[in-house]
C-alpha positions as CSV (number, residue, x, y, z in Angstrom):
1,X,-9.1,-2.4,-1.4
2,X,-7.2,-1.5,-4.5
3,X,-5.6,-4.4,-6.2
4,X,-3.3,-2.0,-8.1
5,X,-0.8,-2.4,-5.3
6,X,-0.4,-6.1,-6.0
7,X,-1.4,-6.3,-9.6
8,X,0.5,-8.4,-12.1
9,X,2.2,-5.2,-13.3
10,X,3.2,-4.2,-9.8
11,X,4.6,-7.6,-9.2
12,X,6.6,-7.6,-12.4
13,X,8.1,-4.2,-11.7
14,X,8.9,-5.2,-8.1
15,X,10.9,-8.1,-9.6
16,X,12.4,-6.1,-12.5
17,X,11.8,-2.4,-12.4
18,X,13.2,-2.1,-16.0
19,X,10.8,-4.7,-17.5
20,X,9.0,-3.6,-20.6
21,X,5.8,-5.6,-21.1
22,X,2.1,-5.6,-21.9
23,X,-0.2,-7.5,-19.6
24,X,-3.7,-8.3,-20.8
25,X,-6.5,-8.3,-18.2
26,X,-4.1,-8.5,-15.2
27,X,-3.6,-12.1,-16.1
28,X,-0.1,-13.5,-15.5
29,X,-0.6,-16.0,-18.3
30,X,-1.1,-13.2,-20.9
31,X,2.1,-11.2,-20.8
32,X,3.9,-10.0,-23.8
33,X,7.5,-9.2,-23.0
34,X,9.0,-6.3,-25.1
35,X,12.3,-4.8,-25.9
36,X,14.3,-7.9,-25.0
37,X,13.0,-8.1,-21.4
38,X,13.8,-11.5,-19.9
39,X,10.5,-13.2,-19.2
40,X,9.6,-13.8,-15.5
41,X,7.9,-17.1,-14.7
42,X,4.3,-17.0,-13.8
43,X,5.0,-18.7,-10.5
44,X,7.5,-15.9,-9.6
45,X,4.9,-13.3,-10.5
46,X,2.1,-14.9,-8.5
47,X,4.4,-15.4,-5.5
48,X,5.4,-11.7,-5.7
49,X,1.7,-10.7,-6.0
50,X,0.9,-12.7,-2.8
51,X,3.9,-11.0,-1.0
52,X,2.7,-7.5,-2.1
53,X,-0.9,-8.3,-1.1
54,X,0.2,-9.4,2.4
55,X,2.3,-6.2,2.8
56,X,-0.7,-4.1,1.6
57,X,-3.1,-5.8,3.9
58,X,-0.7,-5.5,6.9
59,X,-0.6,-1.7,6.4
60,X,-4.4,-1.3,6.3
61,X,-4.3,0.3,9.8
62,X,-2.0,3.1,8.4
63,X,-4.4,4.0,5.6
64,X,-7.4,3.9,8.1
65,X,-5.6,6.1,10.5
66,X,-4.5,8.6,7.8
67,X,-8.2,9.0,6.8
68,X,-9.3,9.7,10.3
69,X,-6.5,11.9,11.6
70,X,-7.5,15.6,11.7
71,X,-5.7,17.8,9.1
72,X,-2.4,19.2,10.2
73,X,-4.0,22.7,10.5
74,X,-6.7,21.3,12.8
75,X,-4.1,19.4,14.9
76,X,-2.1,22.6,15.3
77,X,-5.2,24.5,16.2
78,X,-6.1,21.8,18.8
79,X,-2.6,22.1,20.3
80,X,-2.8,25.9,20.4
81,X,-6.3,25.9,22.0
82,X,-6.2,22.8,24.1
83,X,-2.6,21.9,24.7
84,X,-0.5,18.9,23.8
85,X,-2.1,16.5,26.2
86,X,-5.6,17.0,24.6
87,X,-4.1,16.7,21.1
88,X,-2.4,13.4,22.2
89,X,-5.9,12.1,23.3
90,X,-7.3,12.9,19.9
91,X,-4.5,11.0,18.2
92,X,-4.5,8.1,20.6
93,X,-8.3,7.6,20.0
94,X,-7.5,7.1,16.3
95,X,-4.6,4.8,17.0
96,X,-6.7,2.8,19.4
97,X,-9.5,2.4,16.8
98,X,-7.0,1.1,14.3
99,X,-4.2,-0.7,16.2
100,X,-1.0,-1.7,14.6
101,X,-1.0,-5.5,14.1
102,X,1.4,-7.4,16.3
């Protein structure tokens, strides 16, 4: 799992997409705010990181499905040769393997 989706930088930019800063070692306690950027509190950054991580984790099923779905060319070939009902079975097998969380 890539922490880039919920890194300190990602959290800061989610809060203020115009922020200019340097973050050393992905540590929210070691941020240098540049170009007059109003500092964001460490607690706000950490809270936003937790929110982004939850969103990332909740969408794991989508990434897993995308990795297992046949290519579009293969899906179209499947439809052409086997019909839509057989294609639906192929897609359903992947969706069943990686269900959407409730």
